[in-house]
Each structure stands twice: as structure tokens, then as C-alpha cells.
C-alpha positions as CSV (number, residue, x, y, z in Angstrom):
1,X,-0.6,-11.7,-11.4
2,X,2.9,-13.1,-10.3
3,X,4.2,-10.2,-12.1
4,X,2.1,-7.5,-10.7
5,X,3.3,-5.9,-7.4
6,X,1.3,-6.6,-4.4
7,X,-1.2,-3.7,-3.7
8,X,-2.3,-3.0,0.0
9,X,-5.7,-1.1,0.1
10,X,-5.5,0.3,3.6
11,X,-9.0,1.6,4.9
12,X,-9.7,3.1,8.6
13,X,-13.0,2.6,9.5
14,X,-15.6,4.2,11.8
15,X,-19.3,4.8,12.1
16,X,-19.4,3.9,8.7
17,X,-22.1,1.0,8.7
18,X,-24.1,2.4,5.9
19,X,-21.0,2.9,3.7
20,X,-18.5,0.6,4.3
21,X,-19.2,-2.6,2.2
22,X,-19.8,-0.3,-0.7
23,X,-16.1,0.5,-0.2
24,X,-15.4,-2.7,-0.2
25,X,-17.3,-3.7,-3.0
26,X,-15.3,-1.3,-5.1
27,X,-12.2,-2.3,-4.2
28,X,-13.1,-5.8,-5.1
29,X,-14.3,-4.9,-8.3
30,X,-11.2,-3.0,-9.7
31,X,-9.9,-5.2,-12.2
32,X,-6.3,-5.1,-10.7
33,X,-5.2,-8.3,-9.7
34,X,-2.9,-8.6,-7.1
35,X,-4.1,-6.7,-4.4
36,X,-5.2,-7.5,-0.4
37,X,-7.6,-5.3,1.7
38,X,-6.6,-4.1,5.2
39,X,-8.9,-2.4,7.1
40,X,-9.3,-1.5,11.0
41,X,-12.5,-0.6,12.8
42,X,-11.6,1.9,15.2
43,X,-14.0,0.9,18.0
44,X,-17.1,2.3,15.8
45,X,-20.1,2.8,18.0
46,X,-22.7,1.8,15.1
47,X,-22.7,-1.8,13.1
48,X,-19.3,-1.0,11.1
49,X,-17.5,-3.8,12.5
50,X,-20.4,-5.8,12.1
51,X,-20.5,-4.9,8.2
52,X,-17.1,-5.7,8.1
53,X,-17.4,-9.4,9.4
54,X,-20.3,-10.2,7.0
55,X,-18.5,-8.9,3.9
56,X,-15.1,-10.8,4.9
57,X,-17.5,-14.1,5.4
58,X,-19.0,-13.5,2.0
59,X,-15.9,-12.4,0.1
60,X,-12.6,-13.5,1.2
61,X,-12.2,-16.3,-1.3
62,X,-12.3,-13.6,-3.8
63,X,-9.8,-11.5,-2.1
64,X,-7.2,-11.4,0.7
65,X,-8.5,-9.1,3.7
66,X,-7.0,-8.7,7.1
67,X,-9.3,-6.9,9.6
68,X,-8.9,-5.8,13.2
69,X,-11.0,-3.9,15.7
70,X,-9.6,-1.5,17.8
71,X,-10.4,-2.0,22.0
72,X,-11.0,1.7,22.3
73,X,-11.1,4.8,19.6
74,X,-7.9,5.8,18.7
75,X,-8.2,8.1,15.7
76,X,-7.5,8.3,12.5
77,X,-3.5,8.9,12.7
78,X,-3.0,5.9,15.2
79,X,-5.3,4.1,13.0
80,X,-3.4,4.5,10.0
81,X,-0.2,4.0,11.5
82,X,-1.5,0.5,12.9
83,X,-2.6,-0.4,9.4
84,X,0.4,0.3,7.7
85,X,2.5,-2.2,9.9
86,X,-0.1,-4.8,8.7
87,X,0.3,-4.2,5.0
88,X,2.4,-6.3,2.8
89,X,2.3,-4.6,-0.7
90,X,5.3,-3.1,-2.4
91,X,2.4,0.0,-3.0
92,X,-0.4,1.1,-0.3
93,X,-3.3,2.8,-1.3
94,X,-5.8,5.2,0.7
95,X,-9.5,5.0,1.1
96,X,-11.9,6.0,3.8
97,X,-14.4,3.5,4.6
98,X,-17.6,5.8,3.1
99,X,-15.6,6.7,-0.1
100,X,-15.5,4.5,-3.3
101,X,-12.8,3.6,-5.3
102,X,-13.0,4.2,-9.4
103,X,-12.2,1.1,-11.1
104,X,-9.2,1.3,-12.9
105,X,-7.8,3.6,-10.6
106,X,-5.0,1.5,-9.0
107,X,-3.0,0.5,-12.6
108,X,-3.0,4.0,-13.4
109,X,-1.4,5.4,-10.3
110,X,1.3,2.3,-10.4
111,X,1.9,3.0,-13.6
112,X,2.5,6.6,-12.8
113,X,4.9,5.7,-9.8
114,X,6.6,2.9,-11.9
115,X,7.7,5.2,-14.5
116,X,8.9,8.1,-12.1
117,X,11.0,6.2,-9.4
118,X,11.9,9.8,-8.4
119,X,8.4,9.9,-6.8
120,X,7.2,7.9,-4.0
121,X,3.5,9.3,-3.5
122,X,1.0,10.0,-6.3
123,X,-2.6,11.6,-6.2
124,X,-5.2,12.3,-8.0
125,X,-8.7,14.0,-8.5
126,X,-11.7,12.4,-7.4
127,X,-15.5,13.4,-7.6
128,X,-17.7,14.4,-4.9
129,X,-21.0,12.5,-3.7
130,X,-23.4,12.8,-1.3
131,X,-24.9,10.2,1.4
132,X,-27.4,9.0,-1.4
133,X,-24.5,8.4,-4.1
134,X,-25.5,11.8,-6.2
135,X,-22.8,13.6,-7.6
136,X,-22.3,17.0,-6.2
137,X,-19.1,18.0,-7.9
138,X,-17.2,16.6,-11.1
139,X,-13.9,17.6,-9.4
140,X,-12.9,17.6,-5.8
141,X,-9.8,19.7,-6.5
142,X,-11.7,22.7,-8.5
143,X,-15.1,22.1,-7.4
144,X,-15.4,21.4,-3.7
145,X,-12.2,23.0,-3.3
146,X,-10.5,25.9,-5.6
147,X,-7.4,24.4,-6.5
148,X,-5.6,25.1,-9.6
149,X,-4.6,21.6,-11.1
150,X,-2.6,23.6,-14.1
151,X,-0.3,24.1,-10.9
152,X,0.2,20.6,-9.9
153,X,2.6,19.2,-12.9
154,X,6.1,20.3,-11.0
155,X,7.3,20.3,-8.0
156,X,8.0,24.2,-7.7
157,X,4.5,25.1,-8.5
158,X,2.7,22.4,-6.6
159,X,4.8,23.7,-3.4
160,X,3.3,27.2,-3.9
161,X,-0.3,26.0,-5.0
162,X,-0.7,23.6,-2.1
163,X,1.0,25.8,0.5
164,X,-1.2,28.6,-0.5
165,X,-4.3,26.9,-1.5
166,X,-4.7,23.7,0.3
167,X,-7.6,21.7,-0.8
168,X,-6.9,17.9,-1.4
169,X,-10.0,15.4,-0.9
170,X,-9.1,12.0,0.9
171,X,-9.0,8.9,-1.0
172,X,-6.5,9.7,-3.7
173,X,-3.0,8.5,-2.7
174,X,-0.9,5.9,-3.6
175,X,2.4,5.8,-2.0
176,X,5.4,3.2,-1.8
177,X,5.6,0.8,1.2
178,X,9.2,2.4,2.1
179,X,7.7,5.9,2.4
180,X,5.5,5.2,4.9
181,X,8.3,3.7,7.2
182,X,10.3,6.7,6.5
183,X,7.4,9.4,7.3
184,X,4.7,8.6,9.9
185,X,1.4,9.7,10.5
186,X,1.8,12.5,13.3
187,X,-0.5,11.4,16.1
188,X,-0.8,14.4,17.8
189,X,-2.8,15.9,15.2
190,X,-6.5,15.4,14.6
191,X,-6.1,15.6,11.0
192,X,-2.6,14.2,9.5
193,X,-2.9,14.9,6.4
194,X,-1.7,18.6,5.6
195,X,1.2,17.9,7.4
196,X,2.1,14.8,5.6
197,X,1.9,16.6,2.3
198,X,4.2,19.3,3.6
199,X,6.6,16.7,4.4
200,X,6.5,14.7,1.3
201,X,6.5,17.9,-0.9
202,X,9.7,19.0,1.0
203,X,11.6,16.2,-0.2
204,X,10.0,16.2,-4.0
205,X,8.4,12.8,-3.2
206,X,4.9,13.9,-4.6
207,X,3.3,13.7,-8.0
208,X,-0.1,14.2,-9.5
209,X,-2.2,12.5,-12.4
210,X,-5.4,14.2,-13.6
211,X,-7.4,11.1,-13.3
212,X,-10.4,10.6,-11.4
213,X,-9.6,8.0,-8.3
214,X,-12.3,7.9,-6.4
215,X,-15.4,8.9,-5.2
216,X,-15.3,11.2,-1.8
217,X,-18.5,11.2,0.2
218,X,-19.9,14.3,2.1
219,X,-22.3,13.9,4.5
220,X,-23.4,14.6,7.8
221,X,-20.9,12.5,10.1
222,X,-18.1,14.1,7.9
223,X,-15.3,15.3,10.0
224,X,-15.3,18.5,7.8
225,X,-18.5,19.5,8.7
226,X,-18.2,18.9,13.0
227,X,-17.5,22.3,14.7
228,X,-15.3,21.2,17.3
229,X,-12.9,19.4,14.5
230,X,-12.9,22.4,12.5
231,X,-11.8,24.3,15.4
232,X,-9.0,22.0,16.0
233,X,-8.1,21.7,12.7
234,X,-7.5,25.2,12.2
235,X,-4.9,25.3,15.6
236,X,-3.2,22.2,14.0
237,X,-3.1,23.9,10.5
238,X,-1.0,26.7,12.2
239,X,0.9,24.1,14.5
240,X,1.7,22.0,11.1
241,X,3.0,24.8,9.3
242,X,5.5,26.0,12.0
243,X,6.5,22.4,12.5
244,X,7.5,22.0,9.0
245,X,9.0,25.5,8.0
246,X,12.6,23.8,8.7
247,X,12.0,21.5,5.9
248,X,11.7,24.5,3.3
249,X,13.7,26.9,1.6
250,X,13.3,30.7,2.4
251,X,11.0,31.5,-0.8
252,X,8.6,28.8,0.7
253,X,8.7,29.9,4.3
254,X,7.4,32.8,3.1
255,X,4.6,31.3,1.6
256,X,4.0,29.4,4.5
257,X,4.1,32.6,6.9
258,X,1.3,34.0,4.3
259,X,-0.7,30.8,4.6
260,X,-0.9,31.4,8.4
261,X,-1.7,35.1,8.1
262,X,-4.3,34.5,5.5
263,X,-5.9,31.8,7.6
264,X,-5.9,33.9,10.6
265,X,-7.6,37.0,8.5
266,X,-10.1,34.9,7.1
267,X,-10.8,33.6,10.8
268,X,-11.2,37.1,12.1
269,X,-13.4,38.1,9.3
270,X,-15.6,35.3,9.6
271,X,-15.9,36.4,13.6
272,X,-16.6,39.6,12.7
273,X,-19.4,39.0,10.5
274,X,-20.9,36.9,13.4
């Protein structure tokens, strides 16, 4: 274990009493030997915190687990920034409290980052499951979304693909500890992932492996299924693009502007049909 870098698995938890212990079990089951769990319950209204305490009391001799509870709901971005300050690992793995880590995926991502020292973040694909663990899509990238994975293996094509065809399910990231100190989650955004990916891509920090990393869960409480959060996502999308425009060369700025035009056109078309 001593020659393996410490990996911190950080989990922002909120209202996932039904799933959080499955998430924790999947992390414990991964064979990577030197790992810790860092989890914060963001003032859940259900029994998520109690489920975390129950699990920790049974498993804390098998794996180091750091667990806290926010006194009031802070939102994902603030909670994740707080989580990062608690992580001791050389690398940080991201997963949500309703998703499932696929065994062996920690080692696969670590091998990529250690072989590609110019990269600071790596992501992969995922399976998509429902609230009862039934498989919905074998691939989140080109099943749930329509990302062309062939365009994710070099920096230029990755930028073009993800600017014009954004769709990365959560829970597949591994990043170096230093990059989370350099680039914080934007706490003004309700959904921070697109903003982070743009910042990472602008610096060519981001890499991809075509491996299933996790099982991404879709259920009625997902932010993606909440109408109000979807409206806020739409506004954040436009705000995020304008906020990151300065980081990109001219040819990518054109693509960013086109992405805004495309998103607005789709929204207007949807309103017209309604």
C-alpha cells in the first residue's frame, strides 16, 4: 500500500437515503488499496446523514472515512469546495451519493494520469441505471447523451466536441490535488460542471479513457429532471460560456458563440411547439 498514492473519494450527499450506502459499498469494494472516503451531507431533509453514520460505524475499520454535515444547505459547488479542503490524497475521485463506482476504475484512471503528466484530470464513460439498479444505457456518453467518443482523444477535437455537444454524466472524474487548488468550483453556478470542463480544456488539462467508470443513476430527484433547475441550468450555460470566452483562441470562441445560438434556437423551438 505504501507505494501507492493515496486516493480521496469525495462525495457531496443530499437526500439520497435510499442510495448512499450502495455508493459507499461500491467504493469499499474497489480493490485499490490506499484510499479514503470524504463525504459531506448537505443538510439533507431525509435520513441520508443517519445512513452515513450507520455505515461509518460499521466500516470505519476497513477504510478511512471523513464525514461531516452542513448545518444548512449550501449547494453542490460550495459543498464540493469544502470537500476538497478535507481531502488528503494526491488524487481526488468524484462521485455522487446516488451513483455506483465500478470496481477497478480507480486504478485505470490513476494509470492514465501517471502516464500522462501533462494532464491533471481524466474522465471516462459510465453506465446509466434507474432507481432500482436496472440498466437504462450501456453508455452515458452516447446513450444518455450523444457525444462522439472518437473526438475525445486529442485536445483540439475534444474542445470542438464538448463545446458543441456537451454531455458528460457525473461521477467519472479523477483529478490531481493541485488542480483543485488552482481552479475552484464556481459557487455562483447551480451546476458547475460545464464551467469546470471549459476551464480545464482551455489549459489542455483534460484527458479521456474509454472505460466504464461508474453507474450514473437517473431517478425522480435528479437535478436534470427538475424543471426549475433546468431553467437555471440554461441561464448558467450562457453565463458560463461568456465567462470563459477569454480563455480560448479565436476558432474556439466562434464555436462557443455558436453553442449559445444553438441552445437559444432549441429553446425557442421548444417554446413554439408548446
